[in-house]
MARDREN-229872 format. One record per residue (C-alpha): x, y, z; residue number from 1. Coordinates in nm, 3 decimals, always signed. Layout:
! residues N
<X: X&Y: Y&Z: Z&pos: NUM>
...
***
This chain:
! residues 87
<X: +10.535&Y: +10.127&Z: +9.421&pos: 1>
<X: +10.328&Y: +10.409&Z: +9.442&pos: 2>
<X: +10.013&Y: +10.479&Z: +9.611&pos: 3>
<X: +9.801&Y: +10.707&Z: +9.574&pos: 4>
<X: +9.491&Y: +10.854&Z: +9.800&pos: 5>
<X: +9.232&Y: +11.126&Z: +9.663&pos: 6>
<X: +9.012&Y: +11.238&Z: +9.885&pos: 7>
<X: +8.658&Y: +11.411&Z: +9.840&pos: 8>
<X: +8.763&Y: +11.360&Z: +9.439&pos: 9>
<X: +8.490&Y: +11.360&Z: +9.188&pos: 10>
<X: +8.523&Y: +11.400&Z: +8.815&pos: 11>
<X: +8.269&Y: +11.409&Z: +8.548&pos: 12>
<X: +8.399&Y: +11.166&Z: +8.206&pos: 13>
<X: +8.243&Y: +11.284&Z: +7.898&pos: 14>
<X: +8.317&Y: +11.203&Z: +7.519&pos: 15>
<X: +8.707&Y: +11.113&Z: +7.661&pos: 16>
<X: +8.773&Y: +11.443&Z: +7.846&pos: 17>
<X: +8.792&Y: +11.429&Z: +8.238&pos: 18>
<X: +8.625&Y: +11.760&Z: +8.421&pos: 19>
<X: +8.635&Y: +11.859&Z: +8.759&pos: 20>
<X: +8.286&Y: +11.808&Z: +8.951&pos: 21>
<X: +8.193&Y: +11.957&Z: +9.282&pos: 22>
<X: +8.403&Y: +12.167&Z: +9.486&pos: 23>
<X: +8.732&Y: +12.270&Z: +9.561&pos: 24>
<X: +8.791&Y: +12.058&Z: +9.839&pos: 25>
<X: +9.022&Y: +11.813&Z: +9.716&pos: 26>
<X: +9.328&Y: +11.682&Z: +9.871&pos: 27>
<X: +9.578&Y: +11.396&Z: +9.788&pos: 28>
<X: +9.839&Y: +11.188&Z: +9.924&pos: 29>
<X: +10.110&Y: +11.019&Z: +9.715&pos: 30>
<X: +10.372&Y: +10.756&Z: +9.911&pos: 31>
<X: +10.624&Y: +10.581&Z: +9.675&pos: 32>
<X: +10.854&Y: +10.277&Z: +9.804&pos: 33>
<X: +11.133&Y: +10.114&Z: +9.700&pos: 34>
<X: +11.290&Y: +10.399&Z: +9.481&pos: 35>
<X: +11.520&Y: +10.311&Z: +9.245&pos: 36>
<X: +11.665&Y: +10.659&Z: +9.114&pos: 37>
<X: +11.674&Y: +11.005&Z: +9.279&pos: 38>
<X: +11.818&Y: +11.327&Z: +9.145&pos: 39>
<X: +11.807&Y: +11.726&Z: +9.163&pos: 40>
<X: +11.781&Y: +11.945&Z: +8.843&pos: 41>
<X: +11.756&Y: +12.310&Z: +8.792&pos: 42>
<X: +11.390&Y: +12.393&Z: +8.714&pos: 43>
<X: +11.323&Y: +12.724&Z: +8.575&pos: 44>
<X: +11.551&Y: +12.993&Z: +8.743&pos: 45>
<X: +11.468&Y: +13.008&Z: +9.066&pos: 46>
<X: +11.341&Y: +12.601&Z: +9.175&pos: 47>
<X: +11.565&Y: +12.305&Z: +9.234&pos: 48>
<X: +11.343&Y: +12.004&Z: +9.088&pos: 49>
<X: +11.340&Y: +11.649&Z: +9.283&pos: 50>
<X: +11.285&Y: +11.379&Z: +9.042&pos: 51>
<X: +11.199&Y: +11.035&Z: +9.177&pos: 52>
<X: +11.165&Y: +10.697&Z: +9.009&pos: 53>
<X: +11.067&Y: +10.354&Z: +9.159&pos: 54>
<X: +11.171&Y: +9.996&Z: +8.977&pos: 55>
<X: +10.783&Y: +10.005&Z: +8.749&pos: 56>
<X: +10.867&Y: +10.341&Z: +8.614&pos: 57>
<X: +10.668&Y: +10.568&Z: +8.816&pos: 58>
<X: +10.804&Y: +10.904&Z: +8.912&pos: 59>
<X: +10.776&Y: +11.187&Z: +9.126&pos: 60>
<X: +10.848&Y: +11.524&Z: +9.078&pos: 61>
<X: +10.917&Y: +11.793&Z: +9.346&pos: 62>
<X: +10.964&Y: +12.130&Z: +9.309&pos: 63>
<X: +11.139&Y: +12.332&Z: +9.568&pos: 64>
<X: +11.329&Y: +12.680&Z: +9.663&pos: 65>
<X: +11.692&Y: +12.672&Z: +9.700&pos: 66>
<X: +11.616&Y: +12.755&Z: +10.103&pos: 67>
<X: +11.373&Y: +12.468&Z: +10.135&pos: 68>
<X: +11.625&Y: +12.188&Z: +9.997&pos: 69>
<X: +11.917&Y: +12.347&Z: +10.212&pos: 70>
<X: +11.674&Y: +12.248&Z: +10.461&pos: 71>
<X: +11.609&Y: +11.883&Z: +10.372&pos: 72>
<X: +11.997&Y: +11.897&Z: +10.344&pos: 73>
<X: +12.034&Y: +11.933&Z: +10.662&pos: 74>
<X: +11.754&Y: +11.731&Z: +10.798&pos: 75>
<X: +11.952&Y: +11.431&Z: +10.627&pos: 76>
<X: +12.289&Y: +11.553&Z: +10.761&pos: 77>
<X: +12.119&Y: +11.527&Z: +11.116&pos: 78>
<X: +11.962&Y: +11.221&Z: +11.031&pos: 79>
<X: +12.342&Y: +11.089&Z: +10.932&pos: 80>
<X: +12.477&Y: +11.166&Z: +11.283&pos: 81>
<X: +12.206&Y: +11.046&Z: +11.512&pos: 82>
<X: +12.012&Y: +10.791&Z: +11.360&pos: 83>
<X: +12.093&Y: +10.439&Z: +11.353&pos: 84>
<X: +11.949&Y: +10.426&Z: +10.998&pos: 85>
<X: +12.307&Y: +10.539&Z: +10.845&pos: 86>
<X: +12.511&Y: +10.319&Z: +11.060&pos: 87>
***
């Protein structure tokens, strides 16, 4: 399941084209639950792309620098040692 929350979001739809309207203070939050698959792949010369897909075919792609991926891996390893989630 994919949820998308948009804040201060307004667009103009004219003749099938979408155009940003208003100030550039928009923000969004995306959450995905019930992930069916997750993978990491190269993205360009300097990044890693994490790709998550749910059972309905919705997909989220996240591009990170290698040092950020290493921090994420460290967090997961710490959870494996300390959290009851991994029991």
